[in-house]
C-alpha positions in Angstrom: 9.6 -12.7 -8.8 7.7 -14.6 -6.2 3.9 -14.6 -5.7 1.7 -14.7 -2.7 -2.0 -15.0 -2.0 -3.8 -11.7 -1.5 -5.0 -12.4 2.0 -6.9 -15.6 2.1 -8.4 -15.1 -1.3 -7.4 -17.3 -4.2 -5.8 -14.4 -6.0 -2.1 -14.6 -6.5 -0.1 -11.4 -6.7 3.6 -10.6 -7.2 5.5 -9.6 -4.0 6.0 -6.2 -5.5 3.2 -4.1 -7.0 3.9 -1.1 -9.3 2.0 2.0 -8.2 1.0 4.5 -10.8 0.7 7.6 -8.7 3.5 9.3 -10.7 1.7 8.7 -14.0 0.2 12.0 -15.4 1.2 14.7 -12.9 -1.8 17.0 -12.9 -2.2 19.7 -10.2 -1.1 18.5 -6.8 0.2 15.2 -8.2 3.1 17.0 -9.9 5.0 16.7 -6.5 4.9 12.9 -6.8 5.8 12.7 -10.5 4.7 14.0 -13.9 5.4 11.1 -16.2 4.0 11.1 -19.7 2.8 8.0 -21.5 6.2 6.9 -23.0 7.9 7.3 -19.7 5.2 5.5 -17.8 5.0 2.7 -20.4 8.7 2.1 -20.0 8.3 1.5 -16.3 5.3 -0.8 -16.8 7.3 -2.9 -19.3 10.2 -3.1 -16.9 7.9 -4.3 -14.2 6.2 -6.9 -16.5 9.6 -8.2 -17.7 10.6 -8.7 -14.0 7.4 -10.8 -13.4 5.3 -8.1 -11.7 1.6 -8.9 -12.3 0.1 -6.4 -9.8 -0.5 -2.8 -10.7 -2.2 -0.1 -8.6 -3.7 3.3 -9.3 -6.6 5.5 -8.2 -9.2 7.7 -9.9 -8.0 10.8 -8.0 -4.4 10.4 -9.2 -4.0 13.4 -11.6 -7.7 13.5 -11.9 -8.0 10.3 -14.0 -4.8 10.7 -16.0 -3.0 7.9 -14.1 -5.8 5.5 -14.9 -5.8 6.4 -18.6 -2.0 6.0 -18.9 -1.9 2.8 -17.0 -4.8 1.3 -18.9 -3.2 2.0 -22.2 0.2 0.7 -21.0 -1.1 -2.7 -19.9 -3.7 -3.2 -22.6 -1.8 -6.0 -24.4 -1.3 -7.9 -21.2 -4.6 -7.1 -19.5 -5.7 -10.7 -18.8 -2.4 -11.5 -17.2 -2.5 -8.6 -14.8 -4.1 -8.0 -11.4 -5.4 -4.4 -11.8 -6.3 -2.3 -8.8 -7.8 1.1 -8.6 -9.4 3.2 -5.9 -12.5 5.3 -5.2 -13.5 7.8 -2.5 -11.8 11.1 -3.4 -13.5 14.2 -4.9 -13.4 14.1 -8.7 -15.3 17.4 -9.5 -17.2 20.3 -7.9 -20.5 18.2 -8.0 -21.7 17.8 -4.5 -22.1 14.0 -4.9 -18.9 13.4 -6.8 -17.0 12.2 -3.6 -17.4 9.6 -0.9 -18.6 6.1 -0.7 -22.3 6.5 -1.5 -24.0 4.1 -3.9 -24.2 6.8 -6.5 -20.5 7.8 -6.3 -19.2 4.3 -6.2 -21.2 3.1 -9.2 -20.6 6.3 -11.3 -16.9 6.2 -10.4 -16.5 2.5 -11.2 -18.0 3.1 -14.7 -15.7 6.1 -15.2 -12.7 4.1 -14.1 -13.5 1.2 -16.4 -13.7 3.7 -19.3 -10.4 5.4 -18.5 -8.6 2.1 -17.9 -10.0 0.7 -21.2 -11.2 -2.5 -19.5 -14.5 -4.2 -18.6 -13.5 -5.3 -15.1 -11.4 -4.2 -12.2 -9.6 -7.0 -10.3 -9.3 -5.2 -7.0 -11.6 -2.2 -6.2 -10.3 -0.3 -3.2 -12.1 2.1 -0.9 -9.5 4.9 -0.6 -10.5 5.8 2.9 -13.5 5.6 5.2 -16.6 7.8 4.5 -18.0 9.0 7.9 -21.4 10.0 6.5 -22.3 7.0 4.4 -23.6 3.9 6.1 -21.4 0.9 5.5 -24.5 -1.1 4.4 -24.9 1.3 1.5 -21.2 1.2 0.5 -20.8 -2.6 0.8 -24.1 -3.3 -0.9 -23.1 -1.2 -3.9 -19.7 -3.0 -4.1 -21.4 -6.4 -3.9 -23.7 -5.4 -6.8 -20.6 -4.4 -8.9 -19.0 -7.8 -8.1 -22.2 -9.7 -9.1 -22.3 -7.6 -12.3 -18.8 -8.7 -13.2 -17.4 -5.2 -13.2 -15.3 -5.9 -10.0 -13.6 -9.2 -8.9 -12.5 -8.4 -5.4 -12.8 -5.4 -3.0 -10.4 -3.9 -0.6 -9.9 -1.0 1.8 -7.3 1.6 2.3 -6.5 4.0 5.2 -9.1 2.5 7.5 -8.8 2.3 11.3 -9.1 -1.1 12.9 -12.6 -0.5 14.2 -13.8 0.8 10.8 -12.4 -2.3 9.1 -13.7 -4.7 11.6 -17.2 -3.1 11.4 -17.1 -3.4 7.6 -16.3 -7.1 7.8 -19.1 -7.6 10.3 -21.6 -5.7 8.1 -20.6 -7.8 5.2 -21.0 -11.1 7.1 -24.4 -10.0 8.5 -25.8 -9.0 5.1 -24.1 -11.6 3.0 -22.2 -8.9 1.1 -18.7 -9.3 -0.4 -15.9 -8.9 2.1 -12.7 -6.9 1.9 -9.8 -9.1 1.0 -7.0 -6.6 1.6 -5.9 -3.4 3.3 -3.6 -0.8 1.7 -1.9 1.1 4.5 1.3 3.1 5.1 3.9 0.8 6.5 7.7 1.1 6.6 10.6 1.0 9.1 9.7 4.6 10.1 5.9 4.1 10.0 5.0 0.9 11.9 1.8 2.1 13.5 -0.2 -0.6 11.7 1.3 -3.1 14.1 -0.7 -1.7 17.0 -4.1 -2.8 15.9 -4.4 -3.4 12.1 -1.8 -6.2 11.6 -3.3 -8.4 14.4 -6.8 -7.8 12.8 -5.6 -8.6 9.3 -4.0 -11.8 10.6 -7.0 -12.8 12.5 -9.5 -12.1 9.7 -7.3 -13.3 6.8 -6.8 -10.0 4.9 -3.7 -9.2 3.0 -1.6 -6.1 3.7 -0.3 -4.1 0.8 2.0 -1.4 2.2 2.3 2.0 0.6 5.2 4.4 1.0 7.5 1.5 2.0 10.5 3.8 1.7 9.0 6.5 3.9 8.6 9.1 1.2 12.1 8.4 0.0 13.8 8.7 3.5 14.7 5.1 3.5 16.4 5.2 0.1 19.6 6.3 1.6 19.9 9.8 0.2 19.1 11.4 3.5 22.0 10.9 6.0 22.9 12.5 9.3 25.4 15.3 9.1 25.1 15.6 5.3 23.3 18.4 3.4 19.7 17.7 2.4 19.6 16.8 -1.3 18.3 19.6 -3.5 14.8 19.3 -5.0 14.0 16.3 -2.7 10.6 15.7 -1.1 11.7 16.5 2.4 13.0 19.9 1.4 9.4 20.9 0.6 7.1 21.0 3.7 4.0 20.7 1.5 5.3 17.3 0.3 6.7 16.3 3.7 3.6 14.8 5.3 5.1 11.6 6.8 6.3 12.3 10.4 9.8 11.0 11.1 11.9 10.9 14.2 15.1 11.9 12.5 17.6 10.6 15.0 15.8 7.2 15.0 15.5 7.4 11.2 19.1 8.0 10.6 20.1 5.1 12.8 17.7 2.8 10.9 19.3 3.9 7.6 22.8 3.2 8.9 21.7 -0.3 9.9 20.0 -0.8 6.5 23.2 0.1 4.8 25.2 -2.5 6.8 22.6 -5.2 6.0 22.4 -4.2 2.4 26.2 -4.4 2.0 26.1 -7.9 3.5 23.8 -8.9 0.6 25.4 -6.8 -2.1 22.2 -4.9 -2.3 21.0 -1.3 -2.0 19.5 0.5 1.1 16.2 0.7 -0.7 16.2 -3.0 -1.4 16.9 -3.7 2.2 13.9 -1.5 3.4 11.6 -3.3 1.0 13.0 -6.8 1.8 12.3 -6.1 5.5 8.6 -5.6 4.8 8.4 -8.8 2.9 9.5 -10.6 6.0 6.6 -9.2 8.1 3.3 -11.0 8.9 0.2 -10.3 6.8 2.1 -8.6 3.9 0.9 -9.9 0.5 2.6 -7.3 -1.8 4.6 -4.1 -1.3 3.7 -1.1 -3.4 6.6 0.5 -5.1 6.7 3.7 -7.2 9.3 5.3 -9.4 9.8 8.3 -11.6 13.0 7.0 -13.2 13.9 3.6 -14.7 17.0 3.2 -12.5 14.9 3.6 -9.4 12.5 0.8 -10.5 15.3 -1.4 -11.7 16.9 -1.2 -8.2 13.6 -1.8 -6.3 12.7 -4.8 -8.4 15.8 -6.6 -7.1 14.5 -6.5 -3.6 12.9 -10.0 -4.1 16.2 -11.6 -5.3 17.4 -12.1 -1.8 16.1 -12.7 1.8 17.0 -10.9 4.9 18.0 -13.2 7.8 15.8 -13.4 11.0 18.7 -11.8 12.9 18.8 -8.9 10.6 15.0 -8.5 10.8 15.3 -8.5 14.6 17.9 -5.9 14.6 15.7 -3.6 12.5 12.7 -4.4 14.7 14.6 -3.2 17.8 15.9 0.0 16.1 12.4 0.9 14.9 10.3 -0.5 17.7 7.0 1.3 18.6 6.5 2.9 22.0 3.8 0.9 23.9 0.5 2.7 24.1 -2.6 1.9 26.1 -4.0 -0.7 26.3 -1.1 -2.6 24.7 1.3 -2.0 27.6 -1.4 -3.1 30.0 -2.1 -6.2 27.9 1.6 -7.2 27.9 1.4 -7.4 31.7 -2.0 -9.1 32.0 -1.2 -11.7 29.3 1.6 -13.0 31.6 -1.0 -15.0 33.6 -1.5 -17.2 30.5 2.2 -18.2 30.4 3.5 -18.1 34.0 1.8 -19.1 37.2 4.7 -18.4 39.5 4.5 -14.6 39.0 1.1 -14.5 40.6 1.4 -16.6 43.7 
């Protein structure tokens, strides 16, 4: 296992982070996984043995069950682990038990600490933007938690570029703690972050921690063109199938991943993860599993390195369609590199 800085902070995290969304399995979360404590503990131990020091969960995952299970599973190694959890989602019918208000953040942090069985959270992540709470209130509350020692670093998730940049500006203006990372969907079939967010993260020094790096399982190799859809898979259930995919493009990407994986005696899943580890701003890639063999395979993604030529091939297959103003900027930026084209 290799380690990287989380953005420009001094915190070192493993290139792979084990996500605990499948721990618990209450209500809606059963579609992701419904692992009990023994099954979850086995995955945590496998990750630890492989050198993973970064673990991620959220208070909303199975209404707190994921935090309880993960906290118990890492208890003996707590001081060696970078533990992340998230806040924002509704936790009860109480009108204030949701969002990024001072009240909800502080109450939720205390509840997460209790469920996790710890007295501090290494990385406290805002699960998404709250349109009705002023950022000054949110970031002020987070700064208070850092100063109290309950939180070490803060991060964001599912923010747009303008929301994230505004938050950074508010922090700077008010001398609040700044976000050090962004957790966002990113894979070979979901590269939208490259339009605005990746340039922002690189400019401001935040680390990117991609979630759903296998595109909801599509990039695992079990979905292939002209082959029947696997039974009981996520993509056979429209309620679980929330990641939009251009299937023709996706199948071509999977075929290319298979060729690259074969060149390295690896799996298609490993190739998809390895690709992300070659991309700018990425600090750690979140992986999840419901079965030990899935995790065992994913953990091997850091044992080899995709070549620049292989990365370029996948870049071309999965390239984004230019949107405004990006296609306009590509033209106007030419005047910085070539005089002849303008005279």
